[in-house]
C-alpha atoms as one frame of an Amber mdcrd trajectory, in Angstrom:
protein
  69.668  46.876 -88.425  71.310  44.083 -86.461  70.281  40.754 -87.936  68.944
  37.794 -85.993  70.728  34.449 -85.890  69.245  31.018 -85.279  70.827  27.830
 -84.031  69.870  24.188 -83.776  72.541  23.111 -81.325  71.625  20.065 -79.203
  70.709  21.145 -75.714  72.055  19.761 -72.435  69.629  16.823 -72.530  71.018
  15.678 -75.876  67.855  16.663 -77.723  67.419  19.231 -80.485  64.853  21.456
 -78.809  64.114  25.133 -79.442  64.778  24.456 -83.155  65.143  27.633 -85.246
  64.882  29.610 -82.036  65.466  33.337 -82.661  68.178  33.742 -80.045  68.717
  37.421 -80.800  64.992  38.028 -80.383  65.176  36.358 -76.972  68.204  38.480
 -76.131  66.595  41.659 -77.390  63.679  41.082 -75.044  66.180  41.207 -72.190
  67.711  44.387 -73.575  64.370  46.092 -74.033  63.042  45.232 -70.589  66.310
  46.358 -69.029  66.513  49.724 -70.743  62.784  50.371 -70.205  62.961  49.557
 -66.475  66.057  51.690 -65.929  64.506  54.556 -67.867  61.286  54.425 -65.836
  63.244  54.326 -62.581  65.599  57.066 -63.793  68.253  54.965 -62.086  70.246
  51.836 -62.811  72.827  50.185 -65.049  71.517  49.349 -68.538  74.902  48.768
 -70.170  75.784  45.350 -68.800  72.351  43.749 -69.413  72.392  45.022 -72.988
  75.950  43.833 -73.533  75.542  40.376 -71.963  72.031  39.588 -73.205  73.330
  37.316 -75.992  75.578  35.404 -73.592  72.814  34.959 -71.021  70.405  33.810
 -73.721  72.902  31.265 -75.044  73.465  29.909 -71.544  69.825  29.659 -70.523
  68.411  28.510 -73.861  70.778  25.555 -74.196  72.230  24.609 -70.824  70.649
  25.972 -67.630  68.574  23.451 -65.686  66.228  25.399 -63.430  62.550  25.127
 -62.653  60.848  28.418 -61.714  57.959  26.436 -60.210  60.467  24.893 -57.774
  63.205  27.503 -57.365  64.840  25.553 -54.519  65.156  22.217 -56.352  68.429
  20.867 -54.888  70.091  19.684 -58.123  69.300  22.801 -60.158  72.123  24.584
 -61.895  73.269  27.670 -59.992  73.470  31.006 -61.771  75.241  33.871 -60.031
  75.211  37.395 -61.396  78.432  38.534 -59.749  78.219  41.844 -61.604  75.143
  42.602 -59.554  74.741  46.151 -60.814  73.367  44.538 -63.985  70.441  43.197
 -61.968  67.871  43.965 -64.660  69.391  41.199 -66.782  68.452  38.737 -64.046
  65.031  40.226 -63.358  64.151  40.289 -67.057  65.071  36.614 -67.396  63.089
  35.708 -64.299  60.072  37.535 -65.661  60.262  35.729 -68.989  61.001  32.369
 -67.375  57.818  32.668 -65.313  58.964  33.058 -61.727  55.804  33.602 -59.690
  57.116  36.702 -57.934  58.267  38.499 -61.101  55.233  39.813 -62.997  55.665
  42.786 -65.298  54.592  45.087 -62.459  57.824  44.255 -60.654  59.847  45.120
 -63.750  57.997  48.416 -63.959  58.805  49.041 -60.286  62.551  48.495 -60.608
  64.502  50.047 -57.713  61.341  51.383 -56.049  60.393  51.048 -52.396  58.555
  47.797 -51.704  59.541  46.143 -54.983  61.607  42.951 -55.008  63.522  44.279
 -58.021  66.223  45.898 -55.911  69.165  47.774 -57.383  71.334  44.718 -56.768
  69.985  41.143 -56.470  69.094  40.083 -52.934  68.893  36.465 -51.835  65.743
  35.716 -49.877  63.832  38.654 -51.333  63.482  37.302 -54.858  62.862  33.728
 -55.947  65.776  32.156 -57.780  68.396  34.672 -56.643  71.108  32.349 -55.363
  73.135  34.963 -53.485  73.134  38.649 -52.722  75.566  40.423 -55.021  76.686
  43.987 -55.450  80.044  44.231 -53.701  82.135  43.203 -56.684  83.943  39.878
 -56.457  81.651  38.533 -53.739  79.375  36.711 -56.171  82.278  35.045 -57.966
  83.813  33.889 -54.689  80.502  32.726 -53.242  80.045  30.719 -56.438  83.330
  28.948 -55.691  81.725  27.806 -52.436  78.649  26.584 -54.296  80.750  24.700
 -56.842  82.757  23.157 -54.012  79.566  22.140 -52.240  78.355  20.441 -55.418
  81.554  18.393 -55.692  81.413  17.445 -52.001  77.743  16.487 -52.119  78.443
  14.515 -55.286  81.174  12.591 -53.446  78.639  11.668 -50.775  75.528  10.974
 -52.829  76.664  10.200 -56.377  75.850  11.385 -59.886  72.173  10.429 -59.784
  71.414  12.968 -57.058  74.110  15.613 -57.492  75.548  16.733 -60.813  74.703
  20.365 -61.453  76.839  23.197 -62.762  77.598  26.612 -61.294  77.608  29.460
 -63.812  78.783  33.002 -63.104  78.524  36.220 -65.061  81.349  38.451 -63.864
  82.566  41.820 -65.014  85.880  43.641 -65.059  85.195  44.976 -61.586  84.752
  41.481 -60.170  88.129  40.486 -61.593  89.878  43.634 -60.372  88.797  43.190
 -56.755  91.471  41.447 -54.707  89.073  38.761 -53.485  88.888  37.414 -57.040
  92.519  36.317 -56.922  91.899  34.402 -53.715  88.825  32.821 -55.292  90.315
  31.737 -58.601  93.468  30.440 -56.925  91.456  28.239 -54.558  89.051  27.041
 -57.273  91.883  26.187 -59.636  93.779  24.346 -56.930  90.722  22.263 -56.022
  89.911  21.580 -59.712  86.262  22.596 -59.409  85.348  21.271 -62.821  81.691
  22.287 -62.848  82.381  25.972 -62.310  82.106  28.128 -65.460  82.670  31.883
 -65.370  81.397  34.022 -68.249  83.427  37.216 -68.183  81.803  40.322 -69.626
  84.953  41.425 -71.430  83.801  44.878 -72.516  86.837  46.915 -71.479  84.769
  49.577 -69.690  84.486  50.598 -66.040  82.880  53.641 -64.428  85.859  55.909
 -65.050  86.223  54.909 -68.696  88.375  52.341 -70.492  89.787  49.695 -68.183
  93.207  50.481 -69.645  93.181  53.485 -67.312  93.853  51.163 -64.394  94.800
  47.661 -65.506  96.914  45.803 -68.042  96.267  42.304 -66.747  96.028  39.457
 -69.244  93.060  37.738 -67.623  93.287  34.659 -69.836  96.900  34.111 -68.734
  96.011  34.899 -65.136  93.265  32.279 -64.942  95.368  29.674 -66.712  98.192
  30.318 -64.253  95.720  29.627 -61.447  94.833  26.216 -62.876  91.799  27.119
 -64.969  91.043  26.458 -68.594  90.276  29.675 -70.459  88.538  30.425 -73.753
  87.727  33.596 -75.657  84.626  34.158 -77.802  82.608  36.875 -79.466  79.907
  37.541 -76.882  77.482  38.707 -79.558  77.717  35.451 -81.539  75.382  33.104
 -79.655  76.580  30.030 -81.568  80.164  30.705 -80.490  79.080  31.130 -76.878
  77.095  27.895 -77.016  80.075  26.013 -78.421  82.367  27.495 -75.772  80.042
  26.529 -72.912  79.699  23.019 -74.340  83.490  22.741 -74.404  83.796  24.141
 -70.903  81.361  21.560 -69.540  83.755  18.809 -70.620  86.783  20.279 -68.847
  88.283  18.729 -65.731  89.076  22.211 -64.459  87.070  25.356 -63.769  86.725
  27.412 -66.927  86.787  31.111 -67.763  85.053  32.121 -70.978  86.063  35.633
 -71.965  83.050  37.022 -73.821  84.054  40.029 -75.897  81.075  42.347 -75.728
  80.024  45.916 -76.308  78.582  47.564 -73.232  75.154  48.996 -74.054  74.984
  46.910 -77.254  72.464  48.493 -79.624  72.528  52.017 -78.196  73.288  54.224
 -81.225  75.629  56.802 -79.635  76.450  55.495 -76.165  77.290  51.834 -76.831
  80.867  50.985 -75.975  81.263  53.900 -73.567  81.071  54.439 -69.819  77.962
  56.583 -70.443  75.771  53.436 -70.433  77.275  51.943 -67.297  75.283  53.608
 -64.535  72.669  55.942 -65.989  69.443  55.713 -67.983  69.840  55.910 -71.745
  67.262  58.623 -72.267  64.219  58.520 -74.512  66.030  59.396 -77.740  68.778
  56.810 -77.222  66.201  54.130 -76.403  64.268  54.962 -79.564  67.464  54.630
 -81.560  68.327  51.351 -79.852  64.929  49.914 -80.691  65.478  50.783 -84.321
  68.986  49.313 -84.448  67.884  46.124 -82.700  64.741  45.739 -84.813  62.644
  45.710 -81.646  59.451  47.420 -82.732  57.419  46.965 -79.576  56.180  49.448
 -76.956  57.941  49.674 -73.567  57.539  46.601 -71.351  55.836  44.567 -74.100
  57.241  41.238 -75.288  55.766  39.246 -78.208  54.141  35.966 -77.323  56.529
  34.011 -79.560  59.489  35.275 -77.547  57.718  34.589 -74.274  57.023  31.062
 -75.486  60.686  30.532 -76.296  61.701  31.542 -72.774  58.884  29.431 -71.320
  60.302  26.391 -73.118  63.516  26.825 -71.088  61.474  26.581 -67.902  59.579
  23.573 -69.244  62.830  21.745 -69.977  63.978  22.458 -66.441  60.731  21.208
 -64.992  61.107  17.911 -66.854  64.665  17.558 -65.565  63.511  18.304 -62.015
  60.728  15.717 -62.188  63.178  13.091 -63.470  65.532  13.944 -60.605  62.721
  13.619 -58.068  61.967  10.151 -59.408  65.622   9.192 -58.900  65.572  10.624
 -55.392  62.428   8.688 -54.501  64.138   5.421 -55.481  67.507   6.233 -53.905
  68.535   4.312 -50.781  70.241   7.519 -49.547  67.084   9.574 -49.809  66.684
  10.257 -46.076  70.356  11.123 -45.598  70.258  13.469 -48.580  67.131  15.254
 -47.366  68.566  15.640 -43.868  71.708  17.202 -45.314  69.805  19.607 -47.558
  67.473  20.588 -44.717  70.436  21.146 -42.364  68.701  19.059 -39.738  70.794
  18.323 -36.644  70.396  14.791 -35.203  67.682  14.218 -32.606  70.256  13.382
 -29.932  72.583  16.278 -30.769  71.681  18.487 -27.811  71.661  15.507 -25.462
  75.282  14.780 -26.341  76.300  18.393 -25.887  74.562  18.695 -22.528  76.270
  15.521 -21.332  79.633  16.985 -22.283  78.743  20.268 -20.604  78.222  18.367
 -17.333  81.653  16.813 -17.774  83.185  20.255 -18.238  81.476  21.598 -15.130
  82.582  18.573 -13.124  86.219  18.658 -14.262  86.515  22.477 -14.446  89.395
  22.632 -16.933  91.615  25.700 -17.084  92.049  26.075 -20.838  92.003  28.808
 -23.437  88.561  29.226 -24.965  90.109  28.360 -28.349  91.126  25.006 -26.797
  87.700  24.623 -25.226  86.252  25.218 -28.700  88.402  22.405 -30.086  87.226
  20.112 -27.295  83.580  20.949 -28.002  84.079  20.530 -31.738  85.322  17.020
 -31.078  81.857  16.214 -29.728  80.033  18.259 -32.372  81.853  16.784 -35.363
  81.319  13.259 -34.074  77.615  13.942 -33.494  76.754  15.312 -36.957  78.123
  15.095 -40.501  76.753  18.547 -41.331  79.675  20.524 -39.937  82.424  21.422
 -42.391  85.534  22.908 -40.819  88.419  24.941 -42.079  90.963  27.633 -41.393
  92.848  30.331 -43.265  96.208  28.610 -42.752  95.930  28.812 -38.946  94.593
  25.361 -38.146  96.980  24.746 -35.270  96.323  28.187 -33.794  92.566  28.315
 -34.335  92.225  24.651 -33.276  89.455  24.039 -35.807  90.475  20.497 -36.780
  89.296  17.488 -34.784  90.041  13.794 -34.829  88.756  11.965 -37.890  88.248
  14.983 -40.154  89.760  14.255 -43.574  91.023  17.175 -45.645  89.389  18.087
 -48.936  91.915  18.045 -51.773  91.892  18.240 -55.589  89.755  15.357 -56.838
  89.068  14.137 -53.283  85.919  15.852 -52.087  84.676  13.397 -49.474  86.490
  15.119 -46.598  85.163  17.558 -44.018  88.069  19.953 -43.555  89.119  22.783
 -45.869  92.549  24.353 -46.069  91.611  27.823 -47.306  95.183  29.043 -47.419
  96.016  32.594 -46.430  92.757  33.845 -47.912  90.530  35.195 -45.128  88.306
  37.195 -47.474  87.711  34.252 -49.781  87.185  31.874 -46.861  84.253  33.928
 -45.596  82.634  34.225 -49.037  83.226  30.546 -49.852  81.541  29.631 -46.573
  78.566  31.747 -47.658  78.428  29.695 -50.855  78.606  26.431 -48.937  75.771
  27.529 -46.665  73.617  28.861 -49.503  74.058  25.677 -51.503  72.776  23.652
 -48.543  74.152  20.381 -47.239  76.695  21.804 -44.788  77.135  24.035 -41.762
  80.482  25.692 -42.500  82.818  27.055 -39.851  86.180  28.641 -40.498  88.943
  30.082 -38.376  91.378  32.957 -38.414  92.767  35.462 -35.926  90.139  37.926
 -34.807  92.141  40.900 -36.051  91.893  39.493 -39.590  88.122  39.782 -39.531
  89.034  43.100 -41.164  89.953  41.120 -44.286  86.822  38.966 -44.124  84.487
  41.832 -43.308  82.775  42.176 -46.702  81.642  38.556 -46.798  80.790  38.504
 -43.085  78.418  41.395 -43.671  76.745  39.440 -46.480  76.433  36.392 -44.182
  74.367  38.579 -41.872  72.445  40.304 -44.662  71.448  36.955 -46.174  70.810
  35.242 -42.818  73.143  32.300 -43.359  74.260  29.790 -40.715  77.996  30.418
 -40.972  80.272  30.227 -37.927  83.379  32.403 -37.707  85.936  31.056 -35.245
  88.014  34.139 -34.418  90.786  33.287 -31.981  93.448  35.452 -30.319  90.680
  37.822 -29.365  92.485  40.514 -27.354  95.823  41.873 -26.157  95.991  38.544
 -24.355  97.610  37.008 -27.427 100.738  38.762 -26.225 104.024  38.848 -28.066
 102.729  39.235 -31.629 101.936  42.826 -30.810  99.432  45.476 -31.925  99.210
  44.334 -35.560  97.655  41.115 -34.288  95.849  42.375 -31.188  92.204  43.260
 -31.910  90.988  46.338 -30.063  88.138  47.865 -32.072  86.945  44.638 -33.694
  84.366  43.579 -31.120  82.627  46.940 -31.492  82.608  46.675 -35.294  81.258
  43.141 -35.262  78.620  43.965 -32.641  77.480  46.877 -34.793  76.534  44.459
 -37.594  72.792  43.644 -37.668  71.843  39.957 -37.467  75.278  38.775 -36.317
  75.641  37.031 -32.959  79.008  37.811 -31.406  79.924  35.350 -28.651  82.850
  36.006 -26.321  82.708  33.099 -23.880  84.402  33.323 -20.485  85.102  29.648
 -19.872  84.764  26.171 -21.365  81.094  25.853 -20.411  80.136  29.135 -22.072
  82.154  28.082 -25.118  80.094  24.916 -25.447  76.874  26.864 -25.038  77.985
  29.348 -27.703  78.635  26.509 -30.156  75.245  24.994 -29.380  73.504  28.301
 -30.067  75.500  28.992 -33.228  74.678  25.614 -34.731  70.975  26.075 -34.041
  70.859  29.650 -35.421  69.641  28.786 -38.912  69.037  32.396 -39.942  71.963
  34.105 -38.247  75.741  33.834 -38.616  77.839  33.696 -35.462  81.241  34.869
 -34.321  83.082  32.973 -31.602  85.719  35.324 -30.178  88.150  33.010 -28.404
  91.166  33.540 -26.174  94.766  32.417 -26.541  95.365  32.474 -22.781  93.988
  29.888 -20.359  90.746  30.688 -18.531  89.485  28.945 -15.392  86.032  27.347
 -15.486  83.723  29.358 -13.241  80.560  27.462 -14.210  81.248  24.497 -11.922
  77.611  23.802 -11.059  75.981  21.942 -13.936  72.768  23.300 -15.414  71.091
  21.830 -18.473  69.735  25.266 -19.357  71.849  27.249 -21.803  72.580  30.421
 -19.834  74.589  31.917 -22.705  71.307  31.937 -24.617  70.190  34.818 -22.407
  73.140  36.838 -23.643  74.000  37.902 -20.097  73.284  36.459 -16.668  74.338
  36.804 -13.051  77.402  34.590 -12.662  77.953  35.520  -9.008  75.182  36.769
  -6.775  75.941  39.254  -3.997  76.062  37.734  -0.515  73.920  40.385   1.166
  73.165  43.345  -1.038  74.353  44.515  -4.437  76.726  47.441  -3.957  78.203
  47.258  -7.440  77.709  45.199 -10.599  80.801  44.046 -12.461  80.024  43.384
 -16.137  82.575  41.369 -18.106  83.035  39.201 -21.174  85.471  36.465 -22.145
  88.854  36.444 -20.458  87.907  39.417 -18.291  85.287  37.446 -16.359  88.207
  35.979 -14.425  89.351  39.506 -13.575  85.852  40.321 -12.335  85.915  37.344
  -9.960  89.299  38.350  -8.560  88.158  41.953  -8.180  85.047  40.818  -6.318
  87.255  39.058  -3.773  89.315  42.228  -3.255  86.166  44.307  -2.921  84.708
  41.901  -0.383  87.752  42.526   1.808  86.809  46.219   1.676  83.212  45.498
   2.622  81.856  45.957  -0.892  79.378  43.322  -2.072  79.742  42.826  -5.842
  77.527  40.971  -8.290  79.226  39.606 -11.395  77.396  39.548 -14.718  78.884
  37.541 -17.569  77.848  38.984 -20.939  78.891  36.435 -23.584  76.513  37.745
 -26.280  75.169  41.274 -26.275  72.868  40.583 -29.215  70.968  37.864 -27.359
  70.811  39.984 -24.197  69.181  42.782 -26.191  66.443  40.336 -27.210  65.472
  39.555 -23.618  62.525  41.238 -21.933  63.065  44.617 -20.243  62.262  42.994
 -16.894  64.976  40.364 -17.372  67.552  42.954 -18.412  66.729  45.142 -15.415
  67.004  42.185 -13.062  70.426  41.218 -14.423  71.873  44.723 -14.548  70.411
  45.812 -11.230  70.240  49.354  -9.894  73.684  49.499  -8.277  76.562  51.333
 -10.012  78.257  49.318 -12.738  81.791  48.712 -13.956  82.400  47.223 -17.412
  85.535  45.131 -18.001  86.756  44.143 -21.462  90.224  44.176 -23.038  88.874
  46.100 -26.016  87.585  49.541 -26.993  84.844  51.140 -24.921  82.480  51.807
 -27.829  79.089  50.265 -27.017  79.693  49.744 -23.325  77.986  52.926 -22.146
  74.616  51.370 -22.923  75.234  48.777 -20.225  77.197  50.704 -17.597  75.072
  53.860 -17.747  76.051  57.480 -17.220  77.534  56.800 -13.785  79.422  53.715
 -14.853  83.134  53.118 -15.234  84.968  51.133 -17.896  88.185  49.152 -17.536
  89.580  48.381 -20.966  91.612  49.667 -23.889  91.936  53.270 -25.024  94.495
  52.674 -27.794  96.462  49.914 -29.467  98.441  47.184 -27.732 102.139  46.313
 -27.600 104.480  43.346 -27.898 104.947  41.544 -24.581 103.691  38.492 -22.686
  99.995  38.733 -21.889 100.327  39.286 -18.099 102.678  42.202 -18.688 100.265
  43.747 -21.175  97.318  43.549 -18.805  99.446  45.316 -16.186 100.686  47.882
 -18.704  97.195  48.795 -19.870  95.723  48.637 -16.367  93.205  45.862 -17.012
  93.581  44.216 -13.627  91.525  43.323 -10.567  93.096  46.279  -8.787  92.003
  48.633 -11.562  88.451  47.335 -11.194  88.630  47.997  -7.447  89.860  51.533
  -8.110  87.055  52.134 -10.611  84.529  50.832  -8.087  85.905  53.044  -5.351
  85.469  56.057  -7.604  81.774  55.230  -7.529  81.482  54.152  -3.895  83.023
  55.014  -0.566  85.341  52.067   0.009  86.823  51.206   3.376
């Protein structure tokens, strides 16, 4: 039988609470609930919860400051289960800690339809789940964003209001994924001292021993990236407690390598890949109960153990109440609450509308990436919530504006982040910044590199986070850099993502309106697909109404009748206007519909969509792949766009080469109509 150990280590409040606490009994409750839930579901991953139960117990019993009665308390410690396949570890803790949405019935319903105990933790579906995890490495990198947000909020509001830690449980898979290198490099560079990663160092992955595929010295790797790193026996709670206490005093982020046995306690399967992703089976569970000394029926936990876990929640509640008293007396209380709530200033829209009138009056001919920079100058001056950045393309994405100070190691009061050439990490870090609250993050890269950021962008949409992706160089119009940098299929892929607004503005006015909508979209991330080439302003008549908010609208009405409807986005709206002039000379009356955001157009009423699209034949124009356009142009419609990849040449030559021209639009129209 495995013996129980007790500790009397002072907790994070400097008091000796939970004296003589049976830590292994607390941990065994997590193991038992995990293996019972997986067995009942006949699906799941019992190995990691059983292996990391001692580490999680050490962390929560002595250090974690959370209050299940107020899961969104702003200065709570953040806990991220990056190895999300071990979700039962988290659900078991939440059940024992007393989260209102986690009764035993939810544990019994693990992985079943309608239950909140999903196969991988989902933010927004379960109280206390800080981020959706599952794609390995995403949780770790999102946690970097949360730890960065803590340091930045601390720089603004001080130790009395902001001083929490970010803890991560990560597995071998998280550290193998390429995004982890981007994450640890950035975190080490920025010296995110309140970030502590507990690595489940069990040496097992799905295929077997990790030595099948890796020989990396993770301790050396993290130290090379600017972290402190420790190694402990993950089944010795006292050693884990001492290591966490040491890590909390570091001026750097810290990795604690916890040497564990996957499926700890299972008599024949422990330490093997057999416990990674399959139920243990009744006989193995019976043997595990005997080895662990857990003589209780499935899903039953003794009251003494429940009381021990409840004391963790009680400690957190006391800490939360003390924090609330400090907040109530703080002169910065209103500013702090506004930041946490993400509340834009009352005069924010007024300032944007005033600038929109200026744009309509002056009608600049600028690239939409430049128009974005101009709008951001107004936005960043109007609110402190926005937090900019770029993946080493600041002067191409034009994401920096006057007065923004860069964030640097030890200097967290700035509002601009240099993410380095780390598109994947940038997207996940922005998710962490948004989830933490206090900021509206936006970050730039070339649109073609949304391929690298795709995993985190999908999670932005899945979690409903207000993150803005500034994706410039949005078509073959970027020119000489050639097909490796020219996005063709990317608009279709991004538009296929649920709950993601993809804006491709056609001029400076639409660019402003897209920014206004993105910043107000609290439950939806946004993409701004922006041009390198200059675009004339066609919205020269000022309207306070945000027409981009309709997704599509008639930008040019026919003079007499509608013979054809030209549908275009972004830089191709200009082509539509030039084609309409050529068609008019042939006696064809064309309406022009600008479609800056398909997703918002889909949300309009059927009557509005019919009125905009009309009954005349339609021609779609976009320097991208056709996929998705047939919905708008119909069976009789024509499409002027890309059918393959681009080439290296100046933009005008490329548009001629690939036949995306006003003349091509005229030809497509004349295939539909009898032209003079």
